[in-house]
C-alpha positions in Angstrom: -9.5 -18.2 -2.0 -8.3 -14.5 -2.1 -4.9 -13.7 -0.9 -2.9 -10.6 -0.8 0.7 -10.7 0.3 2.8 -7.4 0.9 6.5 -7.2 1.0 9.2 -4.5 0.6 9.2 -2.9 4.2 12.1 -2.4 6.3 14.1 0.2 8.1 15.0 3.4 6.1 16.6 6.9 7.2 14.3 9.9 7.0 14.6 11.1 3.3 14.9 7.8 1.8 12.8 5.6 -0.4 11.1 2.0 -0.2 8.8 0.4 -2.6 6.1 -2.0 -1.3 4.6 -4.6 -3.3 1.1 -6.6 -2.9 0.7 -9.6 -4.9 -2.7 -10.8 -5.3 -4.3 -14.1 -6.0 -7.7 -15.5 -6.2 -9.4 -12.5 -7.6 -9.8 -10.9 -11.2 -7.0 -8.3 -10.4 -7.3 -6.4 -13.7 -10.9 -5.0 -12.5 -9.9 -4.6 -8.8 -9.4 -1.4 -7.1 -6.5 -1.6 -4.8 -6.0 0.6 -1.5 -2.9 1.0 0.6 -3.7 1.5 4.4 -1.2 2.2 7.1 -1.4 1.8 11.0 1.0 3.3 13.4 1.2 2.0 17.0 -1.5 3.5 19.1 -3.2 4.8 16.0 -6.4 3.9 13.9 -5.7 2.4 10.5 -5.7 5.1 7.8 -6.1 5.1 4.3 -3.0 6.1 2.2 -3.7 5.7 -1.5 -5.7 3.9 -4.1 -5.7 2.9 -7.7 -8.6 1.9 -9.7 -9.1 -0.6 -12.4 -8.4 2.0 -15.1 -5.4 3.4 -13.2 -6.9 6.4 -11.7 -5.2 7.2 -8.5 -5.9 9.3 -5.3 -3.7 10.0 -2.3 -4.2 11.0 1.4 -2.9 14.6 1.9 0.1 13.6 4.3 1.6 11.5 1.4 0.6 13.6 -1.8 3.7 14.5 -3.7 5.8 11.8 -2.0 4.0 8.5 -2.7 3.0 6.8 -6.1 0.7 4.0 -6.3 1.0 1.8 -9.5 0.0 -1.5 -10.6 1.0 -4.5 -13.2 -2.0 -6.3 -14.0 0.1 -9.0 -15.9 2.0 -9.7 -12.7 -1.3 -9.1 -10.4 0.8 -6.7 -8.3 0.3 -3.3 -6.9 3.1 -1.2 -5.8 3.6 1.9 -3.3 6.8 3.8 -4.1 7.3 5.9 -1.0 9.9 8.8 -1.3 11.1 11.6 0.9 10.1 9.4 3.9 9.5 11.0 7.4 9.7 9.4 10.8 5.7 9.8 10.9 5.5 7.5 8.1 6.4 4.7 10.3 3.7 2.3 10.4 2.5 -1.3 9.2 1.4 -0.9 5.5 -1.4 -2.9 4.4 -2.8 -3.8 0.9 -6.7 -3.8 0.5 -8.9 -4.9 -2.1 -12.7 -4.2 -1.5 -14.7 -7.2 -2.6 -18.7 -7.5 -3.4 -19.3 -9.0 0.1 -16.2 -8.3 2.0 -12.9 -6.6 2.2 -9.8 -8.5 1.7 -6.5 -7.4 3.4 -2.9 -8.8 3.4 -0.9 -9.4 6.5 1.0 -6.0 6.5 4.7 -5.0 6.1 6.5 -2.8 8.6 8.0 0.4 7.5 10.3 2.2 10.1 11.8 5.6 9.1 14.6 6.8 11.4 15.4 10.3 12.2 
């Protein structure tokens, strides 16, 4: 059974930083591509960043230069370091791993950025 568990969200002031974690189980984590998505109230879920099995990364334009995705295969954990946060970064952040037959999602963690 695949499980993705996010943590690290909370309330932070604009300009601050937060680090999110996504702990995976039930998958061969070292070969998995991991995505982070976010969904703000009233908006569709949007892709934020990815890291593939060899550590290559890509970012959505709104977060480039501010967010950093990383992974620790020994800990089966992916991270999203979020710096220079803006109120428009407020959302529920989800970890995602594409599988061969389905997409796996965590339960999400709320990040609220106050102005």
